[in-house]
C-alpha positions in Angstrom: 66.2 135.5 154.3 63.1 133.5 155.5 61.1 135.0 152.7 63.5 133.8 150.0 63.5 130.2 151.4 59.8 129.9 151.7 59.6 131.3 148.2 62.0 128.6 146.8 60.4 125.8 148.8 56.9 126.8 147.2 58.4 126.7 143.7 59.9 123.4 144.4 63.2 124.4 142.7 66.4 126.2 143.3 66.0 129.9 143.4 68.6 130.6 140.8 67.6 127.9 138.4 67.5 129.3 134.7 64.1 129.1 132.7 63.8 126.5 130.0 63.7 128.2 126.6 63.1 126.7 123.0 66.6 128.0 121.8 65.2 129.4 118.8 65.8 132.9 119.9 62.3 133.8 118.4 60.0 136.0 120.2 57.3 134.4 122.3 54.0 134.2 120.8 50.9 135.7 123.3 48.2 133.0 124.1 45.9 134.5 121.6 48.2 134.3 118.7 46.3 133.7 115.2 46.9 130.5 113.4 49.1 132.2 110.8 51.5 133.4 113.3 51.8 130.1 114.9 52.6 128.6 111.3 55.2 131.1 110.6 56.9 130.6 113.9 56.7 126.9 113.3 58.3 127.4 109.7 61.0 129.6 111.2 61.9 127.1 113.7 62.5 124.7 110.8 64.5 127.1 108.5 66.9 128.8 111.2 70.3 127.3 112.0 69.9 124.0 114.1 72.5 122.5 116.4 71.5 118.9 115.4 72.9 119.9 111.7 76.1 117.7 111.0 78.0 120.8 110.0 76.9 123.3 112.7 79.5 122.2 115.1 82.2 122.4 112.5 81.5 125.9 111.2 79.7 127.6 114.2 81.9 126.4 116.9 80.1 127.7 120.2 76.7 128.1 121.5 77.1 131.8 121.4 78.2 131.6 117.8 74.9 129.8 116.9 72.7 132.1 119.0 74.1 135.0 117.3 73.7 133.5 113.8 69.8 132.5 114.9 69.2 136.1 116.1 70.8 137.3 112.8 68.9 135.3 110.6 65.5 135.6 112.4 65.7 139.6 112.7 66.7 140.3 109.1 64.1 141.2 106.4 64.9 137.8 104.5 63.7 135.5 107.3 62.1 132.9 105.1 65.5 132.2 103.4 66.2 128.5 104.3 69.7 128.5 106.4 72.0 126.0 105.0 72.4 124.4 108.5 68.8 124.3 109.4 66.6 121.2 110.0 64.5 121.6 106.9 67.6 121.7 104.7 69.2 118.7 106.2 65.8 116.7 105.9 65.8 118.0 102.2 69.2 116.9 101.7 68.4 113.4 102.7 65.5 113.1 100.4 67.8 114.5 97.7 70.3 111.8 98.6 67.4 109.3 97.8 66.3 111.0 94.7 69.8 111.3 93.1 70.7 107.6 94.0 67.5 106.5 92.3 68.0 108.8 89.3 71.7 107.7 88.8 70.4 104.1 88.6 66.9 104.3 86.8 67.2 106.9 84.1 70.5 105.4 82.7 68.8 101.8 83.0 65.6 103.0 81.1 67.4 105.0 78.6 69.6 102.5 77.4 67.6 99.3 77.6 64.2 100.8 76.4 64.2 104.2 74.9 67.4 104.2 73.0 67.2 100.8 71.5 63.6 100.9 70.6 62.2 98.3 73.2 58.9 99.0 74.5 58.8 100.7 78.1 56.5 99.1 80.4 54.3 101.1 82.7 55.9 100.3 86.0 58.7 102.8 85.0 56.3 105.8 85.0 57.3 106.5 88.6 60.6 108.0 87.1 58.5 111.3 86.7 58.1 111.9 90.6 61.9 112.0 90.6 61.9 114.5 87.8 59.1 116.6 89.9 61.5 116.7 93.1 64.5 117.6 91.1 62.3 120.5 89.8 61.4 121.4 93.2 64.9 121.4 94.2 65.8 124.4 92.0 63.4 126.4 93.9 64.8 125.2 96.9 68.3 125.8 95.8 67.1 129.7 95.2 65.8 130.1 98.7 68.7 128.4 100.7 71.7 130.2 101.9 75.2 129.0 101.3 78.4 128.9 102.8 81.6 130.7 101.6 84.5 128.3 100.1 86.6 129.1 103.4 83.6 128.3 105.7 83.9 131.6 107.5 80.6 133.5 105.8 77.3 132.3 105.5 75.2 134.1 102.7 71.3 134.5 103.4 70.8 137.5 100.9 68.5 136.1 98.1 70.4 138.4 95.4 73.8 136.6 96.4 72.2 133.1 96.5 70.5 133.5 93.0 74.1 134.9 91.7 75.9 132.0 93.3 73.4 129.3 92.1 73.0 130.6 88.6 76.9 130.7 88.1 76.7 126.8 89.5 74.7 124.0 88.7 71.3 126.0 87.8 71.8 125.2 83.9 72.4 121.6 84.5 69.6 121.2 87.1 67.0 122.8 84.8 67.9 121.0 81.5 68.0 117.7 83.3 65.0 118.1 85.5 62.4 118.6 82.6 60.9 115.6 80.8 61.5 116.8 77.0 60.0 113.6 75.6 56.4 114.8 76.7 57.0 117.7 74.0 58.8 115.7 71.2 57.0 113.6 68.5 58.5 110.5 66.8 60.0 107.3 67.6 63.7 106.4 68.2 65.7 103.7 66.5 63.1 100.8 65.7 63.3 97.9 63.3 61.3 99.8 60.8 62.9 103.4 61.2 66.3 105.2 61.1 65.2 107.4 64.2 64.5 110.8 65.1 67.7 112.9 65.9 65.9 115.6 68.2 64.3 112.6 70.2 67.4 111.0 70.8 69.0 114.3 72.2 65.9 114.6 74.5 66.6 111.0 75.6 70.1 111.7 76.4 69.8 115.2 78.1 68.8 114.0 81.6 71.9 111.9 81.6 73.8 115.2 82.1 72.7 115.0 85.8 75.5 112.6 86.6 77.4 115.7 86.9 76.0 116.2 90.2 78.2 113.3 91.6 80.0 115.7 94.0 76.7 117.0 95.3 75.8 113.2 96.0 79.2 112.8 97.6 78.8 115.8 99.9 75.1 114.6 100.7 76.4 111.3 101.9 79.4 112.7 103.9 76.9 114.9 105.7 74.8 112.2 106.6 77.9 110.1 107.9 78.7 112.9 110.1 75.5 112.5 112.1 76.5 111.9 115.8 74.4 108.8 116.2 76.1 107.3 113.2 79.8 107.8 114.7 81.2 106.8 111.2 84.9 107.4 111.1 86.5 109.0 108.1 87.8 105.7 106.7 84.1 104.2 107.2 82.9 107.3 105.1 85.4 106.8 102.4 84.6 102.9 102.2 80.9 103.6 102.0 81.5 106.2 99.2 83.9 103.9 97.0 81.7 100.9 97.2 78.8 103.0 96.1 80.7 104.7 93.4 81.9 101.3 92.2 78.6 100.0 92.0 77.4 103.0 90.1 80.1 102.8 87.5 79.5 99.0 86.9 75.9 99.9 86.3 76.5 102.8 84.1 79.3 100.6 82.1 76.5 98.0 81.4 74.2 100.7 80.3 76.8 102.4 78.1 78.1 99.0 76.6 74.5 98.1 75.5 73.2 101.6 74.3 76.2 103.2 72.5 76.0 100.7 69.5 72.5 101.9 69.0 73.6 105.5 69.5 76.0 104.9 66.5 73.1 103.3 64.4 71.1 106.2 64.9 74.0 108.7 64.0 74.8 107.0 60.8 71.0 106.6 60.0 71.2 102.7 59.6 68.1 100.5 60.1 68.5 98.1 62.8 68.0 95.1 60.7 71.1 96.1 58.4 73.4 96.5 61.6 76.2 94.3 62.5 76.0 95.1 66.3 76.5 92.3 68.4 73.2 92.6 70.4 71.3 92.7 67.1 73.0 89.9 65.0 73.0 87.6 68.1 69.1 88.3 68.7 70.1 89.2 72.2 67.9 92.5 72.0 64.9 90.0 71.8 65.4 88.6 75.4 63.9 89.6 78.4 65.0 92.7 80.2 66.8 90.8 83.1 68.7 88.4 80.9 69.8 91.5 78.8 71.0 93.6 81.7 73.1 90.8 83.4 74.7 90.2 80.0 75.3 93.8 79.5 76.7 94.2 83.2 79.2 91.2 82.3 80.1 92.9 79.2 80.6 96.3 80.8 82.8 94.8 83.7 84.7 92.8 81.3 85.4 96.1 79.1 86.6 97.9 82.4 88.9 95.5 83.6 90.1 94.4 80.0 88.8 90.8 80.1 87.6 89.3 76.9 83.9 88.2 77.1 83.4 87.5 73.3 85.4 86.7 70.2 86.8 89.9 68.9 85.9 88.9 65.4 82.4 88.9 66.3 81.8 92.4 67.5 81.4 95.5 65.3 83.3 98.9 65.1 81.2 100.5 67.6 81.4 97.5 69.9 85.2 97.7 69.6 85.1 101.5 70.3 83.1 101.4 73.4 85.2 98.5 74.6 88.3 100.8 74.3 86.7 103.6 75.9 85.4 101.8 78.8 89.1 100.0 79.2 90.7 103.5 79.4 88.0 104.5 82.0 88.2 101.3 83.9 92.0 101.7 84.1 92.0 105.3 85.4 89.2 104.3 88.1 91.4 101.4 88.9 94.3 103.6 89.5 92.1 105.9 91.5 91.1 103.2 93.9 94.6 102.0 94.3 95.8 105.4 95.3 92.8 105.9 97.8 93.3 102.5 99.4 97.1 103.1 99.5 96.4 106.4 101.2 94.0 104.8 103.8 96.6 101.9 104.5 99.4 104.6 104.8 97.4 106.9 107.1 96.2 103.8 109.5 100.1 102.5 109.5 101.8 105.8 109.4 103.0 105.8 112.9 104.4 102.3 112.5 106.2 103.2 109.2 107.8 106.2 110.9 108.9 103.9 113.7 110.5 101.8 111.2 112.3 104.7 109.7 113.7 105.6 112.8 114.9 102.2 113.9 116.7 102.2 110.4 118.4 105.4 111.0 119.4 104.1 114.6 120.9 101.0 113.0 122.7 103.3 110.4 124.2 105.5 113.3 125.4 102.5 115.2 127.0 101.1 112.0 128.7 104.6 111.0 130.1 105.0 114.6 131.1 101.3 114.9 129.4 101.2 118.3 130.1 97.9 120.4 127.5 95.3 119.9 126.1 95.8 123.5 125.8 99.4 123.3 124.1 99.4 119.8 121.7 96.6 121.3 121.0 98.9 124.2 120.3 101.8 122.1 117.8 99.7 120.0 116.2 98.6 123.2 115.7 102.2 124.3 113.9 103.2 121.1 111.9 100.0 121.3 110.6 100.7 124.6 110.1 104.4 124.3 108.1 104.3 121.0 106.3 100.8 121.2 106.7 100.4 117.4 104.6 103.4 116.8 105.9 106.9 116.3 103.9 110.4 116.5 105.3 113.8 117.2 104.1 113.9 120.8 105.4 117.5 121.4 103.8 118.9 118.3 100.4 117.4 119.2 100.6 118.7 122.8 102.0 122.1 121.8 98.7 122.9 120.0 96.6 122.3 123.0 95.1 124.8 125.3 96.5 124.7 129.1 93.5 122.9 130.4 93.4 120.2 128.0 97.1 119.6 128.6 96.4 119.3 132.2 93.5 116.8 131.5 95.7 114.6 129.3 98.6 114.7 132.0 96.4 113.5 134.8 94.8 110.7 132.4 98.3 109.7 131.1 99.7 109.5 134.6 96.6 108.0 136.4 98.4 104.9 137.1 101.1 106.8 139.1 98.2 108.9 140.7 96.5 105.7 141.8 99.6 103.9 143.3 101.6 106.9 144.6 100.5 107.4 148.2 102.5 110.7 148.4 99.7 112.3 146.2 96.7 111.1 148.4 94.6 113.9 149.7 96.5 116.7 148.0 94.6 119.5 146.3 93.9 118.5 142.5 95.2 121.8 141.4 98.6 121.1 142.8 98.8 117.5 141.5 97.8 118.7 138.2 100.6 121.4 138.2 102.9 118.7 139.3 102.1 116.4 136.7 102.5 119.3 134.0 106.0 120.1 134.7 107.4 116.4 135.4 109.8 115.2 132.5 109.4 111.4 131.5 112.8 109.5 131.6 113.4 106.0 130.7 116.1 103.8 132.1 117.2 100.3 130.7 118.1 97.3 133.0 121.5 97.8 135.0 121.3 101.7 134.2 122.7 103.7 137.1 120.4 106.4 137.7 122.5 108.2 140.3 125.4 107.5 142.4 126.0 107.8 146.0 128.1 111.0 146.8 126.8 112.8 143.8 125.1 116.0 143.8 121.0 116.0 143.0 119.1 118.6 141.6 115.9 116.4 141.0 113.7 113.6 142.4 111.9 110.7 140.5 108.4 109.0 140.6 108.4 105.4 139.3 105.5 105.0 136.6 106.6 101.5 135.8 109.6 99.2 136.5 111.8 98.4 139.7 114.7 100.4 141.1 117.2 98.9 143.6 118.7 101.3 146.4 122.2 100.5 147.2 124.2 101.9 150.2 127.7 103.1 149.5 129.0 100.0 151.4 127.2 97.8 148.7 124.3 96.8 151.1 120.9 96.8 149.4 118.4 98.8 151.2 115.4 97.4 149.1 113.4 97.9 145.9 111.2 100.6 144.9 108.2 99.8 142.5 105.4 101.3 140.5 104.4 104.6 142.4 107.2 104.9 144.6 109.5 107.9 144.7 113.2 108.6 145.4 115.9 111.2 145.3 113.7 113.9 147.3 116.6 114.2 149.8 118.5 116.4 147.5 115.4 118.9 147.1 114.6 119.0 150.7 118.2 119.4 151.7 120.0 121.3 148.9 123.7 121.1 149.9 123.2 117.3 150.9 124.9 114.8 148.5 123.2 111.4 147.4 123.4 109.0 150.4 122.8 106.0 148.1 122.7 104.8 144.7 119.7 104.1 142.5 120.2 101.3 139.9 117.3 100.3 137.5 116.6 96.5 138.0 114.8 96.4 134.7 113.6 98.8 132.1 112.0 101.7 134.2 109.9 104.6 133.1 110.3 107.5 135.6 109.1 111.0 135.9 111.5 113.4 136.9 110.9 116.6 139.1 113.5 119.3 138.7 114.4 121.5 141.7 113.1 124.7 140.1 109.8 123.3 139.8 109.9 121.7 143.2 110.7 125.0 144.7 108.1 126.9 142.8 105.2 124.6 143.4 106.0 123.1 146.8 106.4 125.6 149.5 108.1 124.7 152.6 105.0 125.5 154.8 102.9 122.9 152.4 101.5 119.5 153.4 103.5 117.8 150.8 106.8 119.3 151.9 106.4 118.2 155.3 105.5 114.7 154.1 108.7 114.6 152.1 110.7 115.9 154.9 109.4 113.2 157.3 110.4 110.5 154.6 113.7 112.1 154.0 114.4 111.9 157.7 113.4 108.3 158.0 115.3 107.2 154.9 118.5 109.0 156.2 118.1 107.1 159.4 117.8 103.9 157.8 120.8 104.6 155.6 122.9 105.5 158.7 121.7 102.4 160.5 122.6 100.1 157.6 126.1 102.0 157.3 126.5 101.5 160.9 125.8 97.8 160.8 127.9 97.3 157.6 130.9 98.8 159.5 130.3 96.6 162.3 130.1 93.5 160.2 133.4 94.6 158.5 135.1 94.9 161.9 133.7 91.7 163.1 134.9 90.0 159.8 138.4 91.2 160.2 138.4 90.1 164.0 137.4 86.6 162.9 140.1 86.6 160.0 142.8 87.6 162.6 141.8 84.9 165.2 141.8 82.5 162.3 145.2 83.3 161.1 146.7 83.3 164.6 145.0 79.6 165.1 146.7 78.5 161.8 150.0 80.0 162.9 150.1 77.7 165.9 149.5 74.6 163.6 152.6 75.5 161.8 151.0 76.0 158.4 153.4 78.4 156.6 151.6 78.2 153.2 149.0 80.9 154.1 148.5 84.0 152.1 149.6 87.2 153.8 146.3 88.6 154.0 143.3 86.4 154.0 140.1 88.0 155.0 
């Protein structure tokens, strides 16, 4: 024993303390490991599943499951495959979020306001090509990144399954939108001196198919919003996404409003100087880029919302067509926004709407049964206090919880009672938790009789909130009980004993009812709590008996005084007195 103690003191830590590990489940390298082995280990740490990934806790719910997934990945022959919930993949998804946003803004702008309409593209827009390069690398990354099944139960890291899954999905779109075809095609698009090159136009428009990756951008943004440090709610996440989507749609409508008439000119092989396009005959296409974009943005938003930005007689057929198209798209998007906003409002106010529905049904019940006004008001007051203008299915929610969570919720819900109720002081926490798990909440309105004297009792009560008056059978008020107090325990300690007093709610009271069967099961006769309650019962019975005795003496004394008063009046000759005047 002394050897163990000395060893613990020498180490300076608890003898059973666990060793700290990296958590990667990878084999530890020897001190003389070569540089390539160290690089391989560092790379494996980046590509195996990480607890920091937002989706890890949703799909791998325990540390044991995470450790098992790490072991499965690191020990398989395809160790170089990037896990979909790894640090490297999360960092790459963040980069691709930026790239896709830049792509969705920059590429339509460049194609619409420079390439398609024949305006000169300035050198500062050459940095669009690195975005093409990153998108090309993303194709390679997609071929070596695992994926999750639709139900989220299976994670595939086999290269053949990954390749099959990706080629059946976005591979073709990613391939044709990540290559700058204009490098390989000669010839100008529409210009004042030409009718354009059809293949060059197609090459310019193909990268716009990248917009089909919009759901991927949504997934990336939702993934970032799930990061614990941000603590975004679902409402905040949807608001961020809708705001971003609305900005993108406004931007695309501006690009489409400007570019579509020039696409029509190219399709009809009409020279630009002979066109009736609004941007041409108004000489707008000769203005600077910023002014053109602002006017086009005004045109696009006006088309979306159906507002007139220009006299209808001044625009060409292509302008009219794109105006109608955008109007339809704008109407559809407006309906979509309204539906989403209404769903958010309904979800946030769902409990209040359900409460209003219940109150409506209660009023209908009162009217159908022709209840008296006082009783109807009492019924409505009960529901108002019970639900506090917010209704939810408490039993359904609690029923789905495991036992330990139910106990924690019960203790937290009743912490006010536990802090004020002296009867629970110094009791084992397990006993208190078991009692709180079986008590039944009961609400009594003002002047409700909780129980009458002389009745049989099979339960006791704890006062969560409110005031209860205790009345003797002779009508004498013993006192008031308030938050944290308890009453009715006599019937549980002495089973055949009838109630000695009446309990009346002086105001709306929220009580917890403990039934006899739970009391007998949880509180043994030899327990500390049973002894406390027995002493309290004895003290209260003595107090009731004392008050009853005093009351009887007061009655007898009042009768004696009344008799003396009548004899005195008889002597004075007053014959108009009632026969019995007490």
